[in-house]
C-alpha positions in Angstrom: 0.0 0.0 0.0 1.2 3.5 -0.8 0.8 4.9 2.7 2.7 1.9 4.3 5.5 2.4 1.7 5.9 6.0 2.7 7.0 4.9 6.2 9.5 2.4 4.8 11.7 5.0 3.2 15.3 4.2 4.1 16.6 6.4 6.9 13.2 8.1 7.6 13.2 7.1 11.3 16.7 8.3 11.8 16.2 11.5 10.0 13.3 12.5 12.2 14.9 11.5 15.5 16.8 14.8 15.4 14.9 17.9 14.3 16.9 21.1 13.9 16.1 23.6 16.7 14.2 21.0 18.7 16.6 18.1 19.3 19.9 20.0 19.6 20.4 19.3 23.4 19.4 15.6 23.2 22.1 13.2 24.3 22.7 9.5 24.6 19.7 7.3 23.5 17.6 10.4 22.9 19.3 11.0 19.6 18.2 7.5 18.4 14.6 7.8 19.5 11.7 9.9 18.5 9.5 12.0 20.8 6.0 13.2 20.0 7.1 16.5 18.4 9.4 14.5 16.1 6.6 12.0 15.3 4.3 14.9 14.4 7.1 16.4 12.2 7.5 13.1 10.4 3.7 12.8 9.8 3.6 16.4 8.6 6.5 15.8 6.2 4.7 12.7 4.7 1.5 14.8 4.4 -0.3 12.4 6.8 -1.2 14.9 9.5 -4.5 16.8 8.8 -4.4 20.6 9.0 -0.7 20.6 9.4 0.4 19.6 6.0 1.7 22.0 3.5 0.6 19.8 0.7 -2.7 18.7 -0.8 -2.8 14.9 -0.6 -4.8 12.2 -2.3 -4.7 9.9 0.7 -6.3 9.9 4.1 -4.8 12.0 6.9 -4.7 11.5 10.7 -6.1 14.1 13.1 -3.7 15.3 15.8 -5.6 13.3 18.3 -5.3 10.1 16.2 -1.6 10.8 15.7 -1.2 11.2 19.5 -2.9 7.8 20.1 -0.6 6.1 17.6 2.4 7.6 19.3 1.2 6.6 22.8 0.5 3.1 21.7 4.0 2.8 20.3 5.8 4.5 23.2 3.9 2.6 25.9 5.9 3.1 29.1 9.1 4.1 27.3 9.1 7.6 28.8 7.5 9.2 25.8 10.0 8.0 23.2 9.9 5.7 20.2 12.9 3.6 19.5 13.0 1.7 16.1 10.8 -1.2 17.3 8.3 1.1 19.0 8.2 3.2 15.9 7.1 0.2 13.9 4.2 -0.3 16.4 3.2 3.4 16.0 3.4 3.1 12.2 1.3 -0.1 12.2 -1.4 1.7 14.2 -1.3 4.8 11.9 -1.5 2.6 8.8 -4.5 0.7 10.3 -6.3 4.1 10.7 -5.3 5.4 7.3 -5.8 2.4 5.1 -9.3 0.9 4.9 -9.4 -2.8 5.3 
């Protein structure tokens, strides 16, 4: 599916773990994990976050509330961060909301 493939772009997770002006002071494992602001930035970049995208899209978009739920389901009790494995959980939840079954 097109939406799922968007998340599979090589290096996408790593690129959005560090956002200029937001992540500059992060150290240790925080530079290899994604917080909620970085998650929203990734969704906005992909055009998947409603009312925050600069682009007109031909696919479904998540509301901010839905995007938050996806993030929280992925992060669980990880202190509000997504590592690579937890990122895949959040992505799976987002895809389930965006792609009709």
